N, C-alpha and C positions, 0 to 999 in steps of 0.2 A: 504493500500500500504506500503510495506516494504521500510524503509529508512535506510541508513547507514551513519555514520559520516565519511566523505571523507576528508582526509588530503589535497587533491589537491584543494578542494573548501573551506575547513575549515567550512563545513556546512553539514547538514544531507540531502543527495541527494537520490532521488527515485532510487531504485535498478532495473536496466534493463540489464540483461546479454546480451552478444553479440549474443548468439545462443540459444534463447528460454529458456528452463529450464536448460540447461547445463551451469555450472559455472566453468571457468578455474581459478584456485587459486594457487598462488605461495607464499610460506612462507619462509622467510629468516631463515636458519638454523644456528646451532652453529659453532663457530670456536673452534675446538677441541684441545685446548692446556691445559685446566684445567677442573676440575669437574664442573658440572652444579650447579648453585645456585638459590636462590629464585627469582632473577631478570629474569632468564630464565623461571622459572615456571610461573611467571606473564604473560609473552608473550605467551608461548606455551599452557598453560591451558586456558587462556582467549580466544585465537582463536580456541581452541578445542571446547569450549562452543559455540562460534559464528558459527563454522562449523556445529556442531550437530544441532543447531536450524535451520539453513538454509536448511540442508538436511532432518532432521526428522520432523520438524514442518512445514516449508514452502514447503518442497517437491522438492527442487532443486537437480539436479544430479551434484555432485561436483567432479571435477578432481583435486586432491590436490597434489602438488609437493613441495618438500623441498630439500634444498641443505645441504651438509656437507662441510664446509670450512676446507680442510686439507692441504692447502698450504697458508701460511701466515707468516708475519714477527714475530708475537707473537709465533707461533709454532716453527719457526726456532730458535729463541733465547732461548725459554724454553727447547726444545729438546737438543740443543747444550750444554747448561749449565748443564742440568741433566746428560748428557753423560760425560762431562768433570769432574764434581764432582764425579761421579761414578769411573772414571778412577783414579782420585786423591786419593780416599779412598782405591782403590785396591792396590795402591803403598805403603800403610801403612806408611805414613810419621810419624816421631817421634813427640813428644809433642813440642819440641823446634822449629822444622820446621813448624808445623802447626801454632804455635803462631806467628812466623816471617811472614808467608804468609798472615795470617789474618790481622796482623798489616799493612802490605803493601797494602792489598786490601781495608782497611778502609779509606786510604788517599784519593783516587779518589772518593770513595763513599761519603765522607764528603763534598768534593767540589761540587758534584752533589746535595747533600742535601741543601747546602747553596745557590745554584743558583736557586733552585726550587721556582717558583713564586706562584704556587697554594698552599694555606695554608693547605688544607686537605692532599695533597700529601706530603708536607713538614713535616707535623705532623707524617705521616706514616713512612717516611724516618728517622725521628728523633727517632721514637720508635725502628725501626730496628737497627739503629746505637747504641742506648743505650743498647739493648739486646746483641748485638755482643760485644760491649766494655766491658760490665760487665762480660761476659763469658771469654773474653780475659784476663782481669785483674785477674780473679780467677785462670786461668791456670798459668799465670806468677807468682803469689804468690806461687802456689804449686810447680812450678819449682825451685823457690828460696829456698823453704824448703825441696826440694827433695821428695815431696809427690804427684807428678802428677800421675794421674791414667788414664787408657784408656777411662773410661766413661767420664771424664772431657774433653778429646780431642774430643770424639764423640759429646758431648754437644756443644762444641765451633763450630765445623763444621756445626751442624744443626742450631745454632742460628745466624751464620754468612753466611748462605747459599746464601743470595742475594748478599752481597758485594763480597764474595769469588767466586761465580759463575760468576759475572760480570768481576772480575779480571782474572780468568782463561780464560774466553771467549775472553777478549782483547788480551791475549798473545797467545792463541792456537786455535782460531776460524778457521783459515785457514786449520787446520789439519782434520776438521770434514766435510767429503764429502759424506759419505755413505748414500744413501737414506733410508736405513733400520733404521738408527738412528732416523730419523724424523717420519717414518711410525710407529715405535714402540710406540711413544707417541700418535699419532693421532688415531691409532687403539684401544689402551687401553682406551683412553678418550671417543671415540665414543661408544664403548661397554657400558661404564658406563652411558653415556647419554641416550642410548636406554633403559637401565634398569630403569633409573629414570623416563622416560616418561611412561613406562609400569606401574611402581609403582603408578604413578599419574592418571592412567586410561585415558591416552591421546591416541587418535586413531593414528595409524601409517599413514604415507603419502602413497598415491597411487604410487608415484614415488619418489625415494630417489637418489639424485645425489651427486657425489664427484668431486671436481674440478680436483683432480689428475687424474681422468679418462676422463677428458674433455679437456686436453691441446691442441690436434689437432683442436678441434672445436673452442677453444679460439683464436688460431692463425688465422683461417679463418675469424672469426668475426672481428678481428682487421684489417685484410687486407681490408675488405669491408669499414671500417670506414676511413682508409687511402685513399682508392680509391675515397671515397665521399668527400675528402678534409677536414676532421675534426680531423685528427691526424697526427703526424709527428714522425720520428725516430730521436733519438739523442744519440750517444755514446752507442749503443746497447740496449737502452730502447725505448719504444714508449709512447708518451704522447698525451692526448686528448687536442685539442686546444679550450679551453673554450671561448676565445675572438671571434674566428671565428664562433663558433657555436652560440654564443649569438647575433652576428651581423646579422646572417642569418634571413631573414624576415619570414621564416617558423618555426623558433624555438626560444625559449628563455631558458636561463639557470636558474637553481634553482627554479623550479616550486613549490616545497614544502616549502622551507624556503629562499626566496630571501633576507631577511634581514641578513642572515648569510654569504653572499658571501665573505665578507672581514674578516671572523673569521680565523685568521692564526692558532690558536691553533687547531681548529677543522680540518682544512685542513691538518695540519701536522700529526695529529693523524690518519686521514683517509689514509694517504700515508704510514704510518708505520715507525718504528724506524730505519729500515735498508735501507730506500730509500735514494738515492743520487739525489740531485736537479740539478746536472750538466747537461747542455744541455736544460733545460727547458726554454721556451720563457716567461713564466709567472708563478708566484708562485701559481696562481689559477689552472694551468694545472695539471692534475693528470695522474698517470701511468696506462697504459693499459697492458704494458709488462715491466718487470724489468730485466735489464741485471744483471746476477748473478755475485757475487764476490766470492773469495775463502771462503769456509765454508758455502755455501748456496746451496740447491738443484737446479738442472738445467735441462732444457729440450731444445731440438733443436727448432730453429725458423729462419725465413729469416733474422732476425736482430741479430743473434748470440744466444748463449746459455743464458737462463734466465728462468723466471717463470711468470705466470699471475699476474697482479695487483689484489688487493682485489675486486674492484667494478665490474670488467669485468665478473667475474665468474657467477654472478647471471643473468646478461643479457643473457649470452650464454646458460646456462642450462635451464633457464626459457623458452626461445624461442624455444629450441630444443624439449622440452616436450609439451609446450602449444601454440606455434606459435608466430606470430609477434604482435598479439594483445591479451591482457590478461584482464580478468574481475577484479580480486582482487589480490593485492600484499600486504602482511602484514609483520609486524615485530615490534620490540620495538621502542618507540619514540626516543630513543637515536640514531637510525640509519637514521633519517630523513635527516640530513645534516652532512657530505657530501655524505654518502654512497648511499642513495636512490635517491638523486638529481643527482648524477653522473650516477647511473644506468639508469635513465630516459634519460639523455642527450646522453649517448653512444648508447643506444638502438634506439632512434629516429634518431641519426646520421647514424646508420647502415641501418635501414629500410626505411628511407626517409619520415616518417610521424610523426605527433606530438600527437599520441594517443596510446602509447604503453600500459599503464595501465589506466583502467577506474576508479577504486576505490582503493585508497591507505589507508589501515587501520593500525593504530599505537596503540599498547597497551600502557597504561600510565606507568609512572615511578612507581617503588616500593621502598618505604623507610622503614627503620627499626626503630621503635619508633621515627619517625620524622626525622631521619638522613639519609643522602645519602648513598646508598650502591654501592660498586664498587669493582671489582676484583683488579683493579690497586691500590686501597686504602687498600686492604687486610682486609676489614671489612664486608665480605659477609657471609651469612648463606647458606650452601649447602642444596640441596634438601634432601639428606639423613639425615642431621642434623634436618631439619624441620620434616621429617617423623618419626624421633625418638621421637618427642614430640607430634605430632598430626597425625591423620589418613589422608589418601588421601581424604576421603569424607569431613573431616573438612576443609582441605585446599581449596578444590573446593567450599565449601559453603562460605568461606571467599571471594573468587573471585566473586562468583555469587551475593553476596549481595553488590557489588560495581560495578560501571560502568567500562567496559573494557578499555575505553580510558581516564579515569581520573587517577590521582595519587592514589595509594593504600598504606596505611601505615600498614606494617606487625607488629602488636603489640599484647600484651597480651589482650587488650580490644577487638580488632578485632577478635582474635581467641576465646575468651570467648563467644562472640556473635555467632560465627559460631557453637560452641559446643551447645549453647542454641537452635539454629535453629535445629540442628541434633536431640537433645533430644525431642524437640517439635514434630517434624514430626514422629520420631520413636514411641513415645507414642501413637500417633494417629493410626499408622499402627498396633501396637500391640492391641489396643482397637478393631479395626475392625476385626482383625483375631480372637480375643477372641469372639467377637459377632457372627461371622460366625460359629465358632466351637460349640458354645452353641445352635445355632439355628438349628432346624431339617430341612431336605430338603423340607418337606411338608410345613412348616411354611414360607419358602422363597417365595412360590407362593401364599400363602394365605395372601395377603396384605390387611390390614383393610382400611376402608374409610379414606382418608387423612384429617388430622386436619388443622386448620388455621396455626399452627406453621410449619407444613410440607410444606404447600403451600408457605409460606413466605420464608422458607429455600431454596426451589427449585428456587424460583424467584430471590432471592439474589445470588444464585449460578450461574445462567445463566448470571446475570449482571457482576459478578466477572470474569467469563470466557471471556466475551467480553473485560473487562478491561485488562486481561492478554494478550490477542491477541493484543490490542492496544499498550501495553508496549513493546512487542516483535517487533512490526512494527516500534517502535520508536528507531531504531538503536540497536535492541536487548538489551533492557533495562531490564536485568535480576534482577537488584536490586529492581525495582518496581514490577516485576513479582513475585519474591520471597515473597515480603511483601504481595502481593495480595493472594498468595497461603496460607500464614500464616493466613490471615483474613478468608479465606474459611474454614480452619480447626477450627479456633476459633468459627465460626458460628455453626459448628457441635457440638463443645464442649458445647456451650451455650444451643443448642437444646436438647442434651442428658441430661444435668443437669436439665433442666426444665421439661423434660418428665418423670423423675423418673423411668427409666427402660423400659417404654412402648414406644419404638422407632420404626420408619420405617426403617428396615434394608436395604431395597432396595435403598432408596435415599442415605443412608450413604455409601453403597457400591459403588454407582455410583460416588459419590464425591471422595471416596478413589481411585477409578480406575483412575479418571482424575488427581488427585494430583500426584499419583505414576507415571503415564505416563509422566507428565511434568517433574518430577524430573529425570526420566530415559533419557528424551531428553536432559536434562542439564548434563548428565553424572553421575547421582547420583542414581544408582540402589538400591533397598531395600536390607537390610542386608540378607545374605543367611539364609534360614530356612531348615536345613537338617534333621529335626525330622520327622519320618514317621507318617502316620495317626494313626497307631496302638499305637505308642509311645505317641502321643498326647492324645489319648483316655485314656491311663493309667494315665497320669499326671492329666488330668481333673477329673478322678475318684478320685484320691488322693486328689486333691484340694477340691472337693465337700465333701469328707469325713472329711477333716480338717475343713471345714466351719461348718459342723454339730457338730463336737466335740467342736469347739469354742463356738458355740451358746449354747449348753447344759451346758458347763463348766461355762459360764457366769451366767446362771440361777442358777446353783448349787454352784457357787463360788469355783470351783475346780482349784485353782491356779497352781497346778502342771501340769495339762493337758494344761492349757493356756500357761505355760512356754514351754512345749514340742512343742506346735503348733508354738510358736515364734521361737524356735530353728530350727524346720523344715524349716521355711520361711527364717530365717536369716543366718543359717550356713550350712544346709545340701543341700538344693536345688540349691543355687548359685554355689556350686561346680560342679553341673551337668548342668549348663547353663540354669537354670529355675528361674524365678522371680515371686513371688506372691505379689500382692498389695491388701490388705484388703480394702473393700469398705463398707461404712455405710449401703448402700442399695444394696442388691443383692450379688452374689457370688464374690469371690476374682478374680481380673484380673490376668490372666496367661500370662506370656511373655516368649518366648524362645529367649534367648539372648546369645551372645558369653560369654563363661565362664570367660575369662580374663576381659572383660568389666564389668561384674557383680562384680567380685572380686575387681576390681579397684574402682568401685562405693562404695562398702562396706568399702574399706580401707579409702576412702575420708570421708564417713559418720562417721566412727570411729574417724578419725582425728578431725572432727567438734565437735563430742561429747566430746573428750578429751580436745579440745581447750575451749569449753564451761565450762567444769569442772575446767580447769586451771584458766580461768577468774573468775569463781565463788569463787574458793579458794583464788585467789589474792585479790578479793574485800573483802572477809571475813577477810583476814590478815590485809588489810589496815584499816578496821573498828576497828579491835582489837587493832592495833597500835595507831590509833587516840584516842580510848577510854583510852588506857594505858597512852597516853600522857596527856589527860585531867585529868585523875586521879592523875598522878604525879604532874601536875600543881596545883591541889587543895591542895597538901600537902606542898607547898612552903609558908613559913611565909611571910605575907605582908611586914614586915620590911626588908626581904632579897631579895625580888623579883627583885629589880633594881640593886642590888650591883654586880651581875654577868655580867652586861653590861659594857665593858671597856670605853665606851664613856662618862659615868658619873663619876665625880671625887669627889664631895662632896654631903652629904645627911643631912637632918634634923633629929630630934629625932624619927620620924616615919619611916625613911628609904626612904623618897621621895627625889629624886635628886634636889639639889639647884644649882649645877654647872656642866658644861660639857666641853669637849675638842673639838676644831674645827679640821679641816683637818691638820693644822700645829702643832697641839698638844698644842695650847695655851688655857688656861682655861678661861671660861667666864660664867656668871650667865645664868640660863635657862630663857627663856622669860616667860612673864605672861601667854600667850596663851598655851605654852607648859606645864607650871606648872598645868594648869587646866586639861589638858589631862592626865597627870601623876597622878593627884589626883583621877580622875575618875577610872583609872586602879587600883589604890591602893584600892579604896572603893569596887570595884568589887571583888578583890581578898579577901578582908576581909569577904565579904558575902559568898564566896564559899570555904573559907579555912577550911580544915578538918585536924586537927593535926594527925600525925602518932601515933596511939595508942600503937604501939610496942615500 
């Protein structure tokens, strides 16, 4: 029986969809004000994996809906400031004007920085302040010397973009009313988001909704909540009455995180930085409709011009696509409170029941080398930046080898483990393909009598298959499932090594089919093999010929032919996307691999060789230096060996110290114990002293 970790119960609950095999699933989509980062990847890829397992392994028919938040305070602020800075730059202000404006902008920014209570945010603001101040000081110095250049002005504007944008926004926000200014940002960022999802091999949603296209439905939804007595209008805005809802015997507020109800910081962040609290009955109440102020996009409503609150959009779009009751709602763990708790409350208030969502799934946090990652802290890694270092398969492997609802640390160690997993499975698939290529069609059907080793392999394989099933039933535990798949492949490797070439190809192919099928279900297809059968035949003929040449050359000790064989393997074939691995027993293993991958592997191997040579040379140099030092020490006269030490002040006729200076420079006789040590050192030097014959 499949169980899923349900945030509503904080336990693994048996999964029973509302309508048989049909699963109605809503995924919280992005707020498109900035490019997607690895925190987004953590959530969307994790649930892509869970979605694939439920659909392709357990056989559920999933209807998957996701929203795009394209109306939001963050979007308004970012779009407005981007526009105002563009306008500012188009006016081409002089260096003196820019320096004056930035200096004025830094004053309120400094006040904001000093008032910030969160140490991480304060550190981020201090860094921005420092960068802007340094650029400003540089421009001022250049102005005094008369050497200010346009590049320095541009650098100052870029490094002070945050304080300058905030300053321009404060003075000119009311002039920005054109909806296209905000749409320009959201459309560009949404396009980049979809490109990132495609690059990560994340399945698209069956239904994609945007709040800007759902404003009339939002208005009707809010009307129903007001009619049911759980919301009120105040000064052009509409607020949800948390107290009244919580006191209703059929409802209770904050089902997900009741302990966070009094978290003012979380409540304020959920409302957005442009929200006005005037007219609220309680600080816990949240906006369903926000009356717009000058400089904000607006739509018509019975309560005046305004825009939807953040939380209401998901309830409206989710219910429009999936109905009043939904099987699964998923998102990042940071959305639990207040966003998802508010979604639950307003939906139940509208529909009049207390079971809007059956299973709430939350992806765990993602940290970077153990540190918190956040857009607001400007310390995030974009998906494109991650893909510049690692492949989509490697990133997915990193997620697969960790629980989807636990914290994942994005680090070098984690990614190295993912790359090792990738190499491990790829080597297995290459081995099986090579085995099939070398085996005749007739031999595939002429399976010999199974040995004890083959019976044992098959028995263990069946046991591991059952264990993989149990792991996936346990809240889609892909971390354990991947480890079990690795153990299955390891079993095959042990079997083939012990069999010394005489292997049962049928059972190996059966296991390979299962492993590749499971990886495809997880969203990990095998690397493409675009080589034609005729092309493979030529390569295998060449490989066999090379094997023969190597064998004869070893017997006759023809080093030039052996070197030519190595050159073919190391230099020529990798350029064609072909890898040969010589084996002690049997023919070389042929692999058809992406050319760039092979060349990168070769580059790394060369780096390892060079590093090994460097370390060897360094060790040799140190030995030579130590030997030279010892030889030089042997040539020091025993009577002179202590005289070069400044701490000793008087010596006897042999040159052994009799007096020394303390830390204050005062002279005192050496102790009897120290005298014995010095005598031993002196005697040792006498024994090894070798006068310089020159």
